[in-house]
Backbone bond lengths (Angstrom), bond angles and torsions (degrees), N, CA, C in turn:
res aa  C-N    CA-C-N  psi(-1)  N-CA   C-N-CA  omega(-1)  CA-C   N-CA-C  phi
1 X - - - 1.512 - - 1.511 109.94 -
2 X 1.355 116.43 -44.33 1.474 120.69 -176.41 1.472 109.46 -67.33
3 X 1.381 117.94 -40.64 1.471 121.46 175.55 1.528 113.22 -57.71
4 X 1.341 115.18 -43.27 1.473 120.81 -176.18 1.544 108.17 -67.52
5 X 1.319 117.68 -38.57 1.482 120.88 177.48 1.515 111.06 -64.28
6 X 1.313 121.58 -43.52 1.451 126.15 178.09 1.536 107.23 -62.98
7 X 1.343 118.47 -46.67 1.449 120.68 179.76 1.487 112.81 -59.11
8 X 1.333 116.52 -42.75 1.463 123.69 178.63 1.525 109.71 -63.08
9 X 1.363 115.96 -42.94 1.441 119.48 -177.06 1.545 109.46 -69.48
10 X 1.288 117.11 -41.39 1.503 120.18 173.52 1.511 111.48 -60.31
11 X 1.337 118.25 -42.90 1.470 120.91 178.91 1.522 111.34 -61.59
12 X 1.354 114.82 -41.93 1.433 117.36 179.06 1.527 113.17 -65.06
13 X 1.343 114.70 -41.60 1.477 117.72 174.62 1.533 113.94 -59.96
14 X 1.296 116.15 -45.29 1.433 120.55 178.90 1.566 110.96 -63.20
15 X 1.237 116.69 -42.94 1.502 121.79 176.62 1.466 112.80 -60.83
16 X 1.363 115.27 -43.48 1.490 117.61 -179.36 1.493 112.66 -69.41
17 X 1.373 115.35 -33.30 1.485 120.19 173.22 1.527 111.87 -58.96
18 X 1.387 112.52 -47.74 1.486 117.60 -176.14 1.533 107.45 -66.50
19 X 1.324 116.69 -41.92 1.470 115.85 179.47 1.548 112.09 -66.33
20 X 1.343 114.43 -37.05 1.509 117.51 177.82 1.520 108.64 -59.56
21 X 1.342 120.42 -43.42 1.400 124.00 179.74 1.511 113.90 -67.53
22 X 1.366 114.02 -35.97 1.505 114.41 178.92 1.474 111.46 -78.63
23 X 1.317 119.01 -28.29 1.472 121.62 -176.91 1.503 109.12 -81.46
24 X 1.323 117.70 -11.57 1.481 121.15 -178.11 1.543 111.03 -56.64
25 X 1.257 116.84 138.62 1.447 122.54 -177.95 1.552 106.64 -78.61
26 X 1.353 116.48 86.89 1.408 119.26 -176.05 1.518 108.03 -96.10
27 X 1.317 119.11 109.09 1.419 125.05 -176.57 1.526 107.31 -107.90
28 X 1.343 118.37 121.92 1.429 124.57 178.71 1.527 107.26 -105.51
29 X 1.357 116.92 133.51 1.395 119.09 -178.09 1.553 109.25 -154.05
30 X 1.358 114.77 162.84 1.484 120.71 175.53 1.513 109.57 -87.91
31 X 1.302 115.48 132.15 1.461 119.73 176.86 1.565 107.37 -114.59
32 X 1.326 118.78 132.56 1.426 124.45 176.32 1.578 108.12 -77.90
33 X 1.289 113.75 151.62 1.489 116.57 -177.81 1.560 110.41 -66.34
34 X 1.312 114.65 151.86 1.496 121.30 175.39 1.509 108.23 -154.83
35 X 1.256 115.88 171.58 1.477 124.79 -178.38 1.511 108.80 -111.10
36 X 1.338 117.54 129.78 1.450 122.54 173.98 1.523 107.76 -114.74
37 X 1.317 118.19 139.12 1.449 123.09 177.04 1.519 111.15 -131.83
38 X 1.306 115.51 147.25 1.465 117.38 -179.93 1.542 107.74 173.08
39 X 1.359 113.89 -163.27 1.482 124.61 176.87 1.530 108.44 -89.75
40 X 1.327 116.54 149.17 1.455 117.44 -176.80 1.453 114.11 -140.34
41 X 1.372 112.81 167.04 1.478 122.99 175.65 1.502 109.78 -152.74
42 X 1.287 115.88 151.68 1.493 122.97 173.14 1.508 106.99 -93.36
43 X 1.308 118.77 130.64 1.472 122.37 -176.96 1.457 112.48 -156.73
44 X 1.339 116.85 177.97 1.474 123.90 174.02 1.518 109.19 -133.96
45 X 1.305 117.84 160.50 1.458 120.07 176.33 1.488 112.75 -61.14
46 X 1.372 117.50 -34.29 1.469 121.63 179.50 1.531 107.49 -67.10
47 X 1.335 121.69 -42.58 1.391 123.22 178.17 1.518 112.76 -63.64
48 X 1.346 118.11 -33.88 1.437 123.03 178.82 1.525 112.08 -66.99
49 X 1.353 118.95 -13.23 1.442 123.79 178.39 1.527 111.40 -91.91
50 X 1.315 117.41 3.96 1.471 123.65 -175.77 1.533 112.82 -114.93
51 X 1.286 116.60 -179.48 1.476 119.66 174.13 1.489 111.27 -76.59
52 X 1.336 119.72 -6.76 1.460 123.27 177.95 1.569 111.31 -92.49
53 X 1.313 116.34 13.91 1.472 121.88 -176.55 1.530 109.41 -57.57
54 X 1.313 114.89 134.85 1.456 123.06 -179.74 1.512 114.45 -93.06
55 X 1.324 114.86 -35.72 1.457 120.07 -173.32 1.551 111.31 -62.31
56 X 1.325 123.85 -45.99 1.434 124.83 176.18 1.580 111.19 -58.79
57 X 1.340 114.34 -38.52 1.510 117.84 178.49 1.518 108.81 -62.03
58 X 1.330 118.33 -42.65 1.414 119.67 -177.92 1.522 111.19 -65.63
59 X 1.363 116.64 -41.28 1.440 120.19 174.94 1.496 112.72 -58.03
60 X 1.284 117.39 -44.11 1.422 124.96 177.81 1.559 110.10 -57.37
61 X 1.360 113.89 -48.25 1.494 119.45 -179.85 1.530 108.98 -62.97
62 X 1.304 115.19 -44.50 1.497 120.01 -177.64 1.600 109.27 -52.18
63 X 1.295 114.70 -46.93 1.507 119.47 -176.86 1.485 112.28 -78.66
64 X 1.345 117.28 -48.27 1.471 121.53 -170.66 1.537 111.65 -73.07
65 X 1.304 117.83 -31.78 1.483 123.27 -177.94 1.537 110.56 -103.12
66 X 1.350 116.38 8.66 1.470 121.40 177.27 1.538 113.06 48.30
67 X 1.333 115.02 43.33 1.469 119.31 -177.90 1.584 112.81 -61.66
68 X 1.310 114.94 -36.41 1.509 117.27 -176.60 1.522 111.45 -58.11
69 X 1.319 116.46 -43.60 1.485 120.39 -179.90 1.580 112.22 -67.72
70 X 1.330 114.92 -17.34 1.523 118.98 -178.93 1.421 112.34 -94.72
71 X 1.348 122.12 -2.43 1.436 125.73 175.91 1.547 110.85 -79.94
72 X 1.350 118.75 109.09 1.474 117.62 178.09 1.452 116.24 -71.16
73 X 1.328 116.04 156.54 1.509 122.36 175.83 1.537 113.78 62.09
74 X 1.365 115.28 32.19 1.472 118.98 177.07 1.556 109.52 -66.47
75 X 1.283 114.61 142.73 1.516 116.86 177.73 1.490 115.20 -90.85
76 X 1.368 116.49 -24.70 1.450 118.63 176.34 1.581 108.17 -155.34
77 X 1.307 117.25 -173.31 1.479 122.43 -175.14 1.560 110.95 -94.62
78 X 1.294 118.23 1.83 1.490 118.91 -176.01 1.502 110.67 -79.20
79 X 1.318 113.51 149.05 1.477 119.57 175.48 1.552 107.73 -90.18
80 X 1.325 114.19 135.22 1.477 120.19 177.81 1.523 106.12 -112.59
81 X 1.312 114.70 133.06 1.437 123.27 171.56 1.525 107.44 -114.82
82 X 1.327 116.84 118.97 1.473 121.31 -170.55 1.490 107.61 -116.43
83 X 1.378 115.03 131.54 1.471 122.90 175.29 1.512 105.10 -110.30
84 X 1.324 120.32 119.47 1.412 123.46 -173.47 1.496 110.20 -148.41
85 X 1.320 119.35 170.77 1.443 124.47 172.64 1.528 109.98 64.65
86 X 1.370 114.23 36.78 1.436 119.56 178.87 1.564 110.52 -58.67
87 X 1.291 116.72 135.35 1.490 117.98 177.60 1.557 109.26 -81.67
88 X 1.353 114.73 -32.52 1.449 118.06 -178.78 1.549 110.06 -146.23
89 X 1.320 113.93 -89.09 1.437 122.80 179.45 1.527 111.59 -135.07
90 X 1.381 116.73 -152.92 1.494 117.38 -177.11 1.571 112.90 -68.61
91 X 1.340 116.89 -11.38 1.446 119.53 -179.77 1.529 112.31 -95.13
92 X 1.315 119.31 -9.67 1.414 122.49 -176.72 1.516 113.24 -99.52
93 X 1.384 117.16 171.89 1.464 118.61 177.20 1.527 113.92 -65.10
94 X 1.374 114.53 153.52 1.449 119.23 176.03 1.581 103.95 -152.95
95 X 1.348 113.16 168.10 1.451 120.25 176.74 1.518 107.27 -101.41
96 X 1.335 115.84 129.72 1.470 124.53 174.00 1.492 109.52 -104.75
97 X 1.315 116.11 124.35 1.491 120.70 177.91 1.515 106.12 -118.53
98 X 1.266 115.48 131.77 1.528 120.95 177.86 1.546 109.03 -120.60
99 X 1.319 113.58 120.03 1.478 118.03 -179.88 1.474 113.36 -178.01
100 X 1.364 117.58 -118.45 1.458 121.14 -172.03 1.567 109.21 -154.88
101 X 1.325 112.25 161.40 1.476 115.30 169.36 1.518 111.01 -73.13
102 X 1.290 119.03 143.20 1.453 122.19 -179.56 1.507 108.95 -133.25
103 X 1.333 113.98 157.52 1.461 121.03 -178.73 1.520 110.21 -86.76
104 X 1.350 116.66 -21.54 1.490 120.43 179.51 1.545 108.42 -155.89
105 X 1.331 113.05 152.42 1.459 116.18 175.30 1.508 114.21 -107.75
106 X 1.372 113.22 11.91 1.489 119.14 -176.52 1.555 111.46 -67.47
107 X 1.251 118.72 -37.23 1.497 122.52 -171.88 1.518 115.64 -97.14
108 X 1.326 115.03 12.38 1.482 119.46 -177.44 1.509 113.55 -66.71
109 X 1.324 118.31 130.48 1.458 119.64 174.02 1.612 107.27 -67.70
110 X 1.359 115.07 162.59 1.447 117.44 -174.45 1.511 117.54 -63.72
111 X 1.347 118.39 -20.94 1.468 120.67 -176.88 1.589 109.65 -78.05
112 X 1.274 118.45 -6.24 1.445 122.23 177.55 1.523 113.35 -103.52
113 X 1.350 115.95 149.97 1.413 122.99 172.60 1.509 108.69 -115.99
114 X 1.292 120.52 154.21 1.443 123.92 175.56 1.515 110.29 -129.16
115 X 1.315 117.37 145.88 1.478 125.72 176.45 1.520 107.52 -138.45
116 X 1.319 114.84 143.64 1.422 120.22 172.29 1.528 107.93 -90.45
117 X 1.300 116.13 131.01 1.433 124.19 172.17 1.553 108.27 -89.63
118 X 1.333 114.20 117.39 1.503 118.39 -174.27 1.491 110.43 -68.55
119 X 1.289 117.20 148.31 1.453 121.63 173.51 1.563 107.70 -72.32
120 X 1.332 113.70 152.12 1.468 119.45 -178.47 1.485 113.79 160.00
121 X 1.300 113.29 -170.08 1.485 121.03 179.98 1.516 108.64 -85.02
122 X 1.343 114.90 130.10 1.476 123.91 177.06 1.518 110.40 -128.08
123 X 1.301 117.11 149.23 1.425 121.45 165.49 1.477 108.54 -97.68
124 X 1.370 119.73 133.57 1.421 122.60 -178.49 1.492 111.16 -112.32
125 X 1.287 116.01 132.46 1.500 124.14 178.51 1.537 107.13 -122.28
126 X 1.354 114.94 139.59 1.470 119.61 -174.18 1.463 110.09 -134.35
127 X 1.367 115.81 140.67 1.423 121.31 170.83 1.574 106.03 -139.50
128 X 1.338 115.97 147.01 1.454 117.74 -179.43 1.520 110.00 -147.35
129 X 1.296 111.22 164.95 1.460 122.09 173.84 1.531 114.42 76.39
130 X 1.277 119.33 36.30 1.449 122.04 177.72 1.504 110.42 -152.78
131 X 1.356 115.86 -179.62 1.465 118.45 176.41 1.564 109.81 -64.60
132 X 1.339 119.59 127.73 1.425 122.51 -174.59 1.520 114.06 -53.37
133 X 1.379 121.24 -42.56 1.439 120.09 179.52 1.562 114.18 -59.83
134 X 1.318 115.10 -40.56 1.470 121.61 178.84 1.536 110.25 -66.97
135 X 1.409 115.53 -46.75 1.445 118.73 179.04 1.493 111.10 -58.98
136 X 1.325 117.92 -43.15 1.493 121.69 179.60 1.501 112.97 -62.75
137 X 1.293 120.67 -44.16 1.436 124.21 178.35 1.551 109.56 -64.47
138 X 1.351 117.80 -42.37 1.444 120.42 178.94 1.500 112.07 -62.75
139 X 1.343 116.82 -40.89 1.489 118.88 176.65 1.507 112.82 -63.72
140 X 1.302 115.61 -44.13 1.545 116.06 178.24 1.496 112.37 -63.73
141 X 1.340 118.76 -36.99 1.451 119.08 175.25 1.522 111.72 -59.81
142 X 1.337 115.73 -41.97 1.445 119.94 179.99 1.596 111.28 -63.84
143 X 1.347 112.03 -42.28 1.493 119.83 -177.97 1.533 106.20 -62.42
144 X 1.331 118.78 -48.09 1.465 120.04 -177.85 1.505 111.13 -66.07
145 X 1.341 118.64 -29.00 1.453 119.89 178.57 1.517 111.21 -70.97
146 X 1.309 118.33 -24.59 1.478 121.87 -179.42 1.576 110.29 -80.09
147 X 1.324 115.92 -25.37 1.465 119.71 179.20 1.558 111.98 -66.27
148 X 1.305 115.36 -40.68 1.458 121.82 -176.29 1.582 111.99 -55.09
149 X 1.327 118.05 -52.23 1.463 118.13 179.16 1.499 114.68 -81.71
150 X 1.353 117.27 3.36 1.437 121.35 176.27 1.550 114.77 83.02
151 X 1.299 115.43 9.30 1.485 118.27 -179.25 1.516 110.32 -70.11
152 X 1.301 118.08 -27.95 1.502 122.99 -179.37 1.502 111.04 -116.72
153 X 1.279 117.55 114.87 1.483 120.19 179.72 1.503 109.58 -104.78
154 X 1.348 114.39 96.39 1.435 121.85 -176.54 1.468 113.75 -78.21
155 X 1.352 117.34 145.63 1.458 123.98 178.52 1.504 110.78 -81.65
156 X 1.303 115.73 -33.49 1.490 124.50 -173.22 1.482 110.86 57.55
157 X 1.334 116.38 47.93 1.415 124.15 170.51 1.569 111.34 -108.42
158 X 1.368 110.71 -59.18 1.473 116.94 179.02 1.571 105.53 -149.84
159 X 1.342 113.93 133.27 1.432 123.83 169.97 1.531 106.16 -128.02
160 X 1.308 117.72 156.36 1.473 119.17 177.63 1.490 113.73 -153.37
161 X 1.322 115.45 156.85 1.444 124.03 176.13 1.498 108.93 -116.20
162 X 1.356 118.97 145.73 1.454 125.93 172.99 1.536 103.69 -120.24
163 X 1.325 112.99 123.14 1.501 121.81 -178.61 1.503 107.80 -106.36
164 X 1.343 115.51 122.04 1.477 121.81 179.42 1.578 103.71 -114.06
165 X 1.325 117.96 112.05 1.444 121.33 176.82 1.537 109.41 -131.27
166 X 1.294 114.58 83.29 1.517 119.22 -179.67 1.515 111.85 -63.28
167 X 1.338 117.45 112.59 1.474 125.78 175.46 1.523 108.71 49.07
168 X 1.328 115.85 40.01 1.510 122.18 175.82 1.493 112.07 53.85
169 X 1.349 117.77 31.87 1.477 122.80 176.87 1.552 106.47 -89.91
170 X 1.362 115.17 103.91 1.440 121.14 -178.99 1.534 111.67 -55.52
171 X 1.308 117.48 -39.29 1.446 121.90 -179.65 1.500 112.94 -60.59
172 X 1.315 117.34 -30.25 1.451 120.03 -179.45 1.533 113.46 -104.84
173 X 1.310 116.62 6.87 1.514 119.14 179.48 1.530 109.53 -75.21
174 X 1.309 113.74 152.96 1.460 121.89 178.80 1.497 109.39 -147.18
175 X 1.381 114.43 149.63 1.422 119.28 173.26 1.560 105.41 -131.56
176 X 1.351 114.37 131.37 1.403 123.79 171.89 1.529 109.77 -110.01
177 X 1.276 119.30 130.36 1.458 122.14 175.14 1.536 107.94 -113.95
178 X 1.333 115.67 127.34 1.492 120.68 178.24 1.566 106.42 -110.62
179 X 1.301 115.19 125.03 1.454 123.48 178.82 1.522 111.89 -108.89
180 X 1.265 116.58 119.59 1.479 122.54 176.24 1.479 112.99 -60.65
181 X 1.304 119.91 127.29 1.429 124.38 -176.66 1.573 111.25 -101.05
182 X 1.313 114.89 152.21 1.465 119.77 170.09 1.545 109.65 -63.07
183 X 1.324 114.63 139.84 1.511 118.64 174.20 1.505 109.37 -72.64
184 X 1.326 112.07 165.49 1.426 121.78 178.74 1.546 108.97 -70.26
185 X 1.307 118.17 135.96 1.390 121.21 -177.62 1.570 111.93 -102.29
């Protein structure tokens, strides 16, 4: 009886996970190329789970040192978090750039790096109305859950987040994550 209960519980959890992935609002769209500029670090997802995490340090620097205001030729007030230079997949090293979209990289001070985000097909995931760090983590967990069943075929070239935080109003904040997709073969 105990074995049957565990089996039923496991089946229910697996079914709910599959339904969760299928019910996920997976929006695929074409994104035109753009340039993102900001501060950067080389990291891995495993490192981000430790006290040596680089991404929170970059967020701290972005706010405490007012880096966003120092990025020339910004196109808007949104924060861009760019994942690029993947060595392999979600388990390998990548470069994380935190900054903004810019119209040109000509006037960038030396502390900033710039990368072009290639045009192409992206899957967009959105969450709103909560603390941005929690929303971002929740979205990434959903994205990774879609990779396992093969629903999401990532290119592992460039992915990015757009953070909307109007006047630091958590209720109106929003995070969009764009995942670069493999092209048609």
